[in-house]
VMD Tcl script that draws the C-alpha trace (Angstrom):
set ca {
  {3.35 -47.08 -120.30}
  {0.20 -48.87 -121.46}
  {-3.30 -48.33 -120.10}
  {-6.63 -50.20 -120.19}
  {-10.31 -49.55 -119.70}
  {-12.09 -52.22 -117.65}
  {-15.72 -52.96 -118.52}
  {-17.56 -54.40 -115.50}
  {-21.27 -55.09 -115.10}
  {-23.05 -55.28 -111.75}
  {-26.52 -56.16 -110.51}
  {-27.20 -52.84 -108.77}
  {-25.95 -49.27 -108.58}
  {-24.90 -49.81 -104.96}
  {-22.67 -52.71 -106.01}
  {-21.09 -50.66 -108.80}
  {-20.40 -47.84 -106.33}
  {-18.95 -50.21 -103.74}
  {-16.68 -51.90 -106.29}
  {-15.60 -48.58 -107.77}
  {-14.83 -47.03 -104.39}
  {-12.84 -50.09 -103.31}
  {-10.77 -50.09 -106.49}
  {-10.13 -46.36 -106.08}
  {-9.19 -46.57 -102.39}
  {-6.77 -49.40 -103.16}
  {-5.28 -47.32 -106.00}
  {-5.91 -50.14 -108.46}
  {-7.69 -47.66 -110.74}
  {-7.51 -43.88 -111.16}
  {-11.08 -43.21 -112.25}
  {-14.44 -44.97 -112.50}
  {-17.65 -44.09 -114.32}
  {-21.02 -45.60 -113.43}
  {-23.62 -45.89 -116.17}
  {-27.07 -47.28 -115.87}
  {-29.26 -48.87 -115.71}
  {-28.34 -50.69 -118.90}
  {-30.36 -53.49 -120.46}
  {-28.31 -56.68 -120.83}
  {-29.23 -59.72 -122.93}
  {-27.15 -62.89 -122.56}
  {-27.03 -66.66 -122.35}
  {-26.87 -68.08 -118.82}
  {-27.03 -71.78 -117.96}
  {-28.56 -72.69 -121.31}
  {-31.26 -70.04 -121.33}
  {-31.54 -66.67 -122.98}
  {-31.82 -64.07 -120.22}
  {-32.15 -60.33 -119.88}
  {-31.76 -58.02 -116.94}
  {-31.09 -54.47 -115.86}
  {-27.53 -53.93 -114.76}
  {-25.14 -51.12 -113.97}
  {-21.97 -50.61 -115.94}
  {-18.73 -49.67 -114.26}
  {-15.93 -48.34 -116.47}
  {-12.53 -48.13 -114.80}
  {-9.24 -46.77 -116.11}
  {-5.85 -48.05 -114.99}
  {-2.36 -49.14 -115.98}
  {-2.26 -52.31 -118.08}
  {0.08 -53.83 -115.49}
  {-2.68 -53.57 -112.85}
  {-5.43 -55.21 -114.92}
  {-4.92 -58.70 -113.48}
  {-5.06 -57.34 -109.92}
  {-8.27 -55.44 -110.71}
  {-9.88 -58.54 -112.21}
  {-8.89 -60.63 -109.18}
  {-10.27 -58.01 -106.77}
  {-13.56 -57.64 -108.67}
  {-14.03 -61.42 -108.71}
  {-13.46 -61.54 -104.94}
  {-16.02 -58.81 -104.21}
  {-18.66 -59.31 -106.90}
  {-22.11 -60.78 -106.25}
  {-22.16 -62.72 -109.55}
  {-20.74 -66.22 -109.85}
  {-19.21 -65.26 -113.20}
  {-18.88 -61.47 -113.33}
  {-18.24 -59.67 -116.58}
  {-14.90 -57.94 -116.14}
  {-12.91 -57.45 -119.33}
  {-10.18 -55.07 -120.44}
  {-9.95 -52.94 -123.53}
  {-6.58 -51.42 -124.47}
  {-6.37 -47.64 -124.60}
  {-4.40 -47.11 -127.80}
  {-4.15 -43.34 -127.58}
  {-5.33 -40.53 -125.37}
  {-4.77 -37.06 -124.02}
  {-1.14 -37.19 -122.81}
  {-1.96 -35.06 -119.75}
  {-4.81 -37.43 -118.79}
  {-2.59 -40.51 -119.22}
  {0.12 -38.91 -117.07}
  {-2.50 -38.24 -114.40}
  {-3.80 -41.81 -114.68}
  {-0.30 -43.18 -114.09}
  {0.26 -40.87 -111.12}
  {-3.01 -41.83 -109.42}
  {-2.54 -45.61 -109.57}
  {-0.06 -47.58 -107.55}
  {2.77 -49.24 -109.38}
  {2.49 -53.02 -109.41}
  {4.56 -54.82 -106.81}
  {7.49 -56.62 -108.40}
  {8.00 -60.35 -107.92}
  {11.25 -59.68 -106.09}
  {9.49 -57.35 -103.65}
  {6.74 -59.94 -103.02}
  {9.39 -62.60 -102.31}
  {11.20 -60.25 -99.93}
  {8.01 -59.58 -97.98}
  {7.23 -63.31 -97.70}
  {10.75 -64.26 -96.64}
  {11.24 -61.25 -94.34}
}
mol new
graphics top color blue
foreach p $ca { graphics top sphere $p radius 0.5 }
foreach p [lrange $ca 0 end-1] q [lrange $ca 1 end] { graphics top cylinder $p $q radius 0.2 }
display resetview
């Protein structure tokens, strides 16, 4: 099984907490870490900007990454939120086993079709 770390920036600590708690409750991720504030420098709409943000790091199965990205985009206050994945090449086997156990398996296409047609 493959795993990823999601790197997500937010405008405020409260938003990072809300996103993290939602992802955890929905079992899309097994663990989140909030770091901040961090100083971000970036281009936005043709201008060089900087701001204080909060960083949310989330760990999950690689097969759930697309669902996490979709959920973050739906809940995030930014028009174009930073939400990217980094592959976890290696790790403590016991931690990775725990990570798999604490996230929900992705729903198969066949199961989705059955629910829609049922």
